[in-house]
C-alpha positions in Angstrom: 137.8 62.0 -92.4 139.6 63.4 -94.8 143.3 63.1 -95.8 144.0 66.3 -98.0 143.8 64.0 -101.2 141.7 66.1 -103.7 139.1 63.0 -106.4 139.0 66.1 -108.2 137.7 69.2 -108.7 133.7 69.9 -108.9 131.9 72.9 -110.1 129.1 74.6 -107.8 126.2 75.1 -110.4 123.8 76.7 -108.2 123.5 78.8 -104.9 120.5 79.4 -103.0 121.2 82.3 -100.1 119.1 82.0 -96.9 118.9 84.9 -94.4 122.4 83.4 -92.8 123.0 79.9 -94.5 123.4 78.3 -97.9 122.2 75.3 -99.2 124.7 74.5 -102.5 124.4 72.1 -105.9 127.3 70.7 -106.5 127.8 69.1 -110.3 130.6 65.9 -109.6 132.4 63.5 -111.0 131.3 61.1 -108.3 128.2 57.8 -109.5 127.8 56.6 -106.0 127.6 59.1 -103.3 124.7 58.6 -100.8 122.8 61.0 -98.9 124.3 61.7 -95.2 127.6 60.9 -96.3 129.8 63.7 -95.4 132.6 65.3 -98.5 134.9 68.0 -98.4 134.4 71.0 -100.5 137.4 73.7 -100.5 138.5 72.1 -97.0 134.7 72.5 -95.6 133.5 69.0 -94.0 129.8 69.5 -95.2 127.6 66.3 -95.0 125.3 65.2 -99.1 121.8 66.0 -98.8 120.2 64.6 -102.1 122.5 63.4 -104.5 120.8 63.1 -108.5 122.8 62.7 -111.2 126.2 64.0 -111.4 125.8 66.0 -108.6 124.3 66.5 -105.3 123.3 69.4 -102.4 124.6 70.2 -99.2 123.9 73.3 -96.3 126.0 75.4 -94.8 125.1 76.4 -92.2 125.6 79.7 -90.5 128.9 79.7 -88.9 131.1 77.4 -91.7 129.9 80.5 -93.6 131.0 82.9 -91.7 134.5 81.3 -91.1 135.3 79.7 -94.2 135.4 81.4 -97.8 131.9 79.8 -98.4 130.6 83.0 -98.4 132.2 83.9 -101.1 131.0 80.9 -103.4 129.8 82.1 -106.6 128.1 79.7 -109.4 130.6 79.0 -112.1 132.6 78.5 -109.4 135.9 75.4 -109.5 135.4 73.5 -106.0 137.9 71.3 -104.5 136.5 67.6 -103.7 137.0 65.2 -101.4 135.1 62.2 -99.7 135.5 60.9 -96.4 138.4 58.3 -95.4 137.8 55.3 -95.2 139.5 52.3 -92.9 141.0 50.7 -95.6 142.8 54.0 -97.5 146.1 54.9 -97.9 146.5 57.4 -95.5 149.1 59.6 -98.2 148.6 63.1 -97.2 147.5 64.1 -93.2 144.8 64.3 -90.4 142.7 66.8 -91.8 138.7 67.4 -90.1 137.4 69.7 -92.8 136.7 71.8 -89.4 138.3 75.5 -91.7 140.2 77.8 -88.9 140.2 80.9 -90.7 140.7 81.7 -94.2 143.7 83.1 -95.5 145.1 85.7 -98.9 147.3 84.9 -101.5 150.1 87.2 -100.6 152.1 86.2 -103.5 152.5 83.5 -106.9 156.3 82.4 -107.9 156.7 80.0 -110.5 159.8 78.6 -110.3 160.3 75.6 -112.7 158.0 73.1 -113.2 157.0 74.3 -109.8 154.9 77.4 -107.9 155.6 78.7 -104.9 152.7 80.2 -103.0 153.1 82.7 -100.1 149.7 82.9 -98.5 149.0 86.0 -95.2 146.2 87.9 -93.3 146.8 84.8 -90.3 148.4 86.4 -87.6 151.4 86.3 -85.0 148.8 84.5 -82.7 148.8 81.7 -84.9 152.7 81.2 -86.1 152.3 78.3 -82.7 150.9 75.8 -85.4 152.7 76.1 -89.1 155.8 74.7 -88.5 158.7 74.6 -91.6 158.5 70.4 -93.3 154.9 70.4 -91.3 151.4 69.9 -92.8 148.8 72.3 -93.6 145.2 72.2 -96.1 144.6 74.9 -98.3 140.9 74.5 -99.6 141.3 71.3 -98.0 145.0 70.6 -100.1 147.4 68.8 -98.0 150.6 71.2 -97.9 154.0 70.9 -96.3 155.2 74.0 -95.2 158.2 76.1 -96.4 158.8 78.7 -94.7 156.9 79.8 -91.8 156.8 84.1 -91.6 155.6 86.5 -89.1 152.0 86.7 -91.0 151.6 83.4 -92.6 153.7 81.5 -94.6 154.4 79.4 -98.2 154.3 76.3 -99.7 155.7 74.6 -103.4 153.0 73.5 -104.9 154.3 70.4 -107.7 152.5 70.3 -110.8 150.3 66.8 -110.2 148.3 69.3 -107.6 147.7 71.8 -109.7 146.0 70.3 -112.4 143.9 68.7 -109.5 142.9 71.2 -107.8 141.7 74.7 -108.2 145.1 76.2 -106.6 146.0 76.7 -110.7 143.4 79.2 -110.4 144.2 81.7 -107.6 145.1 84.9 -108.1 146.9 87.4 -105.9 144.4 88.5 -103.1 142.6 85.4 -103.6 140.7 84.2 -100.1 141.6 80.8 -99.1 140.6 77.5 -96.2 142.9 77.1 -93.7 143.0 73.9 -91.5 146.0 73.8 -89.7 147.5 70.0 -88.6 145.3 68.5 -85.9 148.1 67.0 -84.1 149.6 70.3 -83.6 146.6 71.4 -82.5 146.8 68.7 -80.0 150.2 68.8 -78.6 149.9 73.1 -78.1 146.6 72.0 -75.7 148.4 69.4 -74.3 150.9 72.4 -73.7 148.8 75.0 -72.2 147.2 72.9 -70.1 149.8 71.3 -68.7 151.8 74.3 -68.2 148.1 76.0 -66.1 147.7 73.2 -63.8 152.2 73.4 -63.2 150.5 77.8 -62.6 148.1 76.8 -60.3 149.6 74.3 -58.5 152.5 76.5 -57.5 150.0 78.9 -56.6 
């Protein structure tokens, strides 16, 4: 589990493409990574496979490759990195599992003083129930507050600190990003659907 508070941006040093999967080598600032630990790369929960000085390798499965922007990764690309949450850590963002739901597209990027508004689209109406104004969403693993929910997406306001510490600063209109909906919203909606189904079955 993660919080969506990015530690720093790493860089993809190497990509080995297999028939339906990837092996990534990522440069990072961590000096105490352990093989087997979980790490979020652009919001994707991955397992550290090997650790070398200043970098680590990890594998991306076919399912993850299909659902995330990992299919678009390139050598030299900057990626957001966060280590797994420890029980003693502060929960400064929100609960992020690293299980990406889908990827969206940056539709607009509008500077507003020291801040920048990003508008993401391409989610479809069926995903609207997972979004709420002033609720949470993870974009490339970054915990953000939703400003406005739209018919096909949502908008967020990025503060200077977040732009400086994440790869969101490098996004251009048309770029794809990983989206993970708020886990608590998923639980509430699942419980509601289950309750409604039971009620319908009982009445039938």
